[in-house]
C-alpha positions as CSV (number, residue, x, y, z in Angstrom):
1,X,0.0,0.0,-0.1
2,X,3.0,2.3,0.7
3,X,4.2,1.6,-2.8
4,X,0.9,2.5,-4.2
5,X,0.8,5.9,-2.4
6,X,4.3,6.7,-3.4
7,X,3.7,5.7,-7.1
8,X,0.6,8.0,-7.0
9,X,2.5,10.9,-5.5
10,X,5.1,10.7,-8.1
11,X,3.0,10.1,-11.2
12,X,0.0,12.2,-10.6
13,X,1.5,15.6,-11.8
14,X,1.1,16.0,-15.5
15,X,-0.7,12.7,-16.1
16,X,-3.4,12.6,-18.8
17,X,-3.9,8.8,-19.1
18,X,-5.8,7.2,-16.3
19,X,-5.4,3.6,-17.2
20,X,-2.6,2.9,-14.7
21,X,-4.9,4.4,-12.0
22,X,-7.7,2.1,-13.3
23,X,-5.6,-1.0,-12.9
24,X,-4.9,0.1,-9.4
25,X,-8.5,0.9,-8.6
26,X,-9.5,-2.7,-9.9
27,X,-6.9,-4.4,-7.9
28,X,-7.9,-2.6,-4.7
29,X,-11.6,-3.0,-5.5
30,X,-11.3,-6.9,-5.7
31,X,-9.1,-6.9,-2.5
32,X,-11.7,-5.0,-0.6
33,X,-14.5,-7.3,-1.9
34,X,-12.8,-10.4,-0.5
35,X,-12.3,-9.0,3.0
36,X,-14.4,-10.5,5.7
37,X,-15.4,-7.7,7.8
38,X,-17.6,-7.7,11.0
39,X,-21.1,-6.5,9.7
40,X,-19.9,-6.5,6.3
41,X,-19.2,-2.8,6.2
42,X,-16.9,-2.5,3.4
43,X,-16.1,0.8,1.4
44,X,-16.0,1.1,-2.2
45,X,-16.1,4.7,-3.5
46,X,-18.6,5.4,-6.6
47,X,-17.1,6.8,-9.6
48,X,-19.0,9.2,-12.1
49,X,-17.7,7.0,-15.0
50,X,-18.3,3.3,-14.5
51,X,-15.3,2.1,-16.7
52,X,-15.4,-1.5,-15.5
53,X,-18.9,-1.9,-17.2
54,X,-18.3,0.5,-20.2
55,X,-14.8,-0.7,-21.2
56,X,-11.8,1.3,-21.6
57,X,-12.8,4.6,-23.3
58,X,-10.1,6.9,-24.5
59,X,-12.3,9.9,-23.7
60,X,-12.6,8.8,-20.2
61,X,-9.0,8.0,-19.5
62,X,-7.7,11.3,-20.9
63,X,-10.2,13.4,-19.0
64,X,-8.3,15.3,-16.3
65,X,-11.3,15.5,-14.0
66,X,-11.6,11.5,-14.1
67,X,-7.7,11.4,-13.4
68,X,-8.4,13.5,-10.1
69,X,-11.5,11.6,-9.2
70,X,-10.0,8.0,-9.6
71,X,-6.9,9.3,-7.6
72,X,-9.0,10.3,-4.5
73,X,-11.0,7.0,-4.8
74,X,-7.7,5.1,-4.7
75,X,-6.5,7.0,-1.7
76,X,-9.7,6.5,0.0
77,X,-9.4,2.7,-0.6
78,X,-6.0,2.5,0.6
79,X,-6.8,4.3,3.8
80,X,-9.9,2.0,4.3
81,X,-7.5,-1.0,4.0
82,X,-5.0,0.5,6.5
83,X,-8.0,0.9,8.9
84,X,-9.2,-2.7,8.7
85,X,-5.6,-3.9,9.1
86,X,-4.6,-1.6,12.1
87,X,-5.6,-0.4,15.4
88,X,-8.6,2.1,14.9
89,X,-7.7,4.0,17.9
90,X,-4.2,4.9,16.6
91,X,-5.7,5.9,13.3
92,X,-8.4,8.1,15.1
93,X,-5.6,9.8,17.4
94,X,-3.5,10.6,14.2
95,X,-6.7,12.1,12.6
96,X,-7.3,14.3,15.9
97,X,-3.7,15.3,15.8
98,X,-3.9,16.3,12.2
99,X,-6.9,18.5,12.9
100,X,-5.5,19.9,16.0
101,X,-2.2,21.0,14.3
102,X,-3.6,22.2,11.0
103,X,-7.2,23.5,11.4
104,X,-6.3,27.0,12.8
105,X,-3.9,27.4,9.9
106,X,-6.6,26.4,7.4
107,X,-9.1,29.2,8.5
108,X,-8.1,32.7,7.4
109,X,-11.0,34.6,8.6
110,X,-13.0,34.5,11.8
111,X,-15.8,32.0,10.9
112,X,-19.3,33.1,11.3
113,X,-21.1,29.8,11.8
114,X,-20.2,26.2,12.4
115,X,-20.8,25.2,8.9
116,X,-17.9,27.4,7.7
117,X,-15.7,25.2,10.1
118,X,-17.3,22.0,9.0
119,X,-16.6,22.9,5.4
120,X,-13.0,23.3,6.1
121,X,-12.8,20.1,8.1
122,X,-14.3,18.2,5.3
123,X,-11.7,19.5,2.9
124,X,-9.0,18.5,5.3
125,X,-10.3,14.9,5.7
126,X,-10.7,14.3,1.9
127,X,-7.1,15.8,1.3
128,X,-6.0,13.0,3.8
129,X,-8.0,10.1,2.2
130,X,-10.3,9.6,5.3
131,X,-13.4,7.5,4.7
132,X,-16.3,9.1,6.3
133,X,-19.8,10.5,5.8
134,X,-21.0,13.9,6.6
135,X,-24.4,14.3,8.1
136,X,-25.9,11.1,6.6
137,X,-26.4,9.1,9.7
138,X,-29.5,9.6,11.8
139,X,-29.7,8.3,15.4
140,X,-33.1,8.1,17.2
141,X,-32.6,8.4,20.9
142,X,-35.0,9.4,23.7
143,X,-37.7,10.5,21.0
144,X,-35.2,12.8,19.4
145,X,-33.2,12.6,16.2
146,X,-29.4,13.3,16.3
147,X,-27.4,13.9,13.1
148,X,-23.6,13.7,13.7
149,X,-21.5,16.1,11.5
150,X,-19.1,13.3,10.6
151,X,-19.1,9.6,11.0
152,X,-16.3,7.0,10.4
153,X,-18.0,3.6,10.2
154,X,-14.7,1.6,10.0
155,X,-13.2,3.5,13.1
156,X,-16.5,3.3,15.0
157,X,-16.3,6.9,15.5
158,X,-18.0,10.4,15.4
159,X,-16.6,13.7,14.9
160,X,-18.7,16.6,16.0
161,X,-17.8,20.2,15.3
162,X,-18.8,23.3,17.5
163,X,-18.1,26.9,17.1
164,X,-17.9,28.9,20.4
165,X,-18.3,32.6,19.6
166,X,-20.2,34.0,22.6
167,X,-20.6,33.3,26.5
168,X,-23.9,32.0,26.0
169,X,-22.7,29.6,23.1
170,X,-20.0,28.3,25.5
171,X,-22.9,27.2,27.8
172,X,-25.0,26.0,25.0
173,X,-22.1,23.9,23.6
174,X,-21.8,21.9,27.1
175,X,-25.6,21.1,27.1
176,X,-25.3,20.1,23.3
177,X,-22.4,17.8,24.1
178,X,-24.0,16.3,27.2
179,X,-27.0,15.5,25.1
180,X,-25.0,14.0,22.1
181,X,-22.9,11.8,24.2
182,X,-25.7,9.2,25.1
183,X,-27.2,9.4,21.8
184,X,-24.0,8.9,19.8
185,X,-22.7,6.3,22.3
186,X,-25.7,4.3,21.7
187,X,-24.2,3.5,18.1
188,X,-20.5,4.4,18.0
189,X,-17.8,3.6,20.5
190,X,-15.6,6.6,19.8
191,X,-16.7,10.3,20.0
192,X,-14.7,13.4,19.3
193,X,-15.9,16.8,19.9
194,X,-14.0,19.6,18.0
195,X,-14.7,23.1,19.5
196,X,-13.2,26.1,17.5
197,X,-12.9,28.9,20.0
198,X,-13.1,32.5,19.2
199,X,-11.5,33.4,22.4
200,X,-14.4,32.6,24.6
201,X,-13.3,29.6,26.7
202,X,-11.2,30.9,29.5
203,X,-10.1,27.5,31.2
204,X,-9.7,24.9,28.5
205,X,-8.5,22.4,30.8
206,X,-11.5,22.5,33.0
207,X,-13.8,22.5,30.0
208,X,-12.1,19.3,28.6
209,X,-11.7,17.5,31.9
210,X,-15.3,17.7,33.0
211,X,-16.5,16.1,29.8
212,X,-13.8,13.5,29.3
213,X,-13.4,12.2,32.9
214,X,-15.9,9.4,32.9
215,X,-15.3,8.1,29.4
216,X,-11.8,7.4,27.8
217,X,-13.4,7.1,24.5
218,X,-14.7,10.7,24.4
219,X,-12.1,13.4,23.2
220,X,-12.5,17.0,23.2
221,X,-10.3,19.2,21.0
222,X,-10.2,23.0,21.7
223,X,-8.7,24.8,18.8
224,X,-8.3,28.7,19.5
225,X,-8.7,31.1,16.5
């Protein structure tokens, strides 16, 4: 898998022929389809052009957009294979560290709402090839429906993004997290809350400690603007 990644990195620039990528895609697809995973949760990215059924079209394989699309698909499948073959907690920790170190640098202006932060987080996750769904899963808990921001089925994990921009919002976030935890825990084992703070939270250690203290599978990241 490392060899595939390195070849992609060295060959992607200037490539106009997608056929080498198609061969890698088919190889990885067959490998994933043979995996025996608990719950049969396998990941196969969909491509806009189904070249397997339509055959090797010269037009498709010299389309730059398709080259980029299949490159992303390959990265995602490689990451998926790494997930099922390694410790999910280690991978989740690396994901958290990646966001903690790089999110602030990726946000130029003060965000006005949580959606702005979520959009940037999504771009960062895609760039690293993480396999996830955004606002697709619905969890019914205690007569209420909860929709996590990001879910990672193969990591058995949820990533929830919060934006703290007022004193009132800080209190609301605590209430929201306390409501989210039992709902998300009913379906996922690992829960990460990413709080992007616009200078409101004075005692980050206290904020984090009170939420994390009773469950080692719950992680709070506070990132200062």
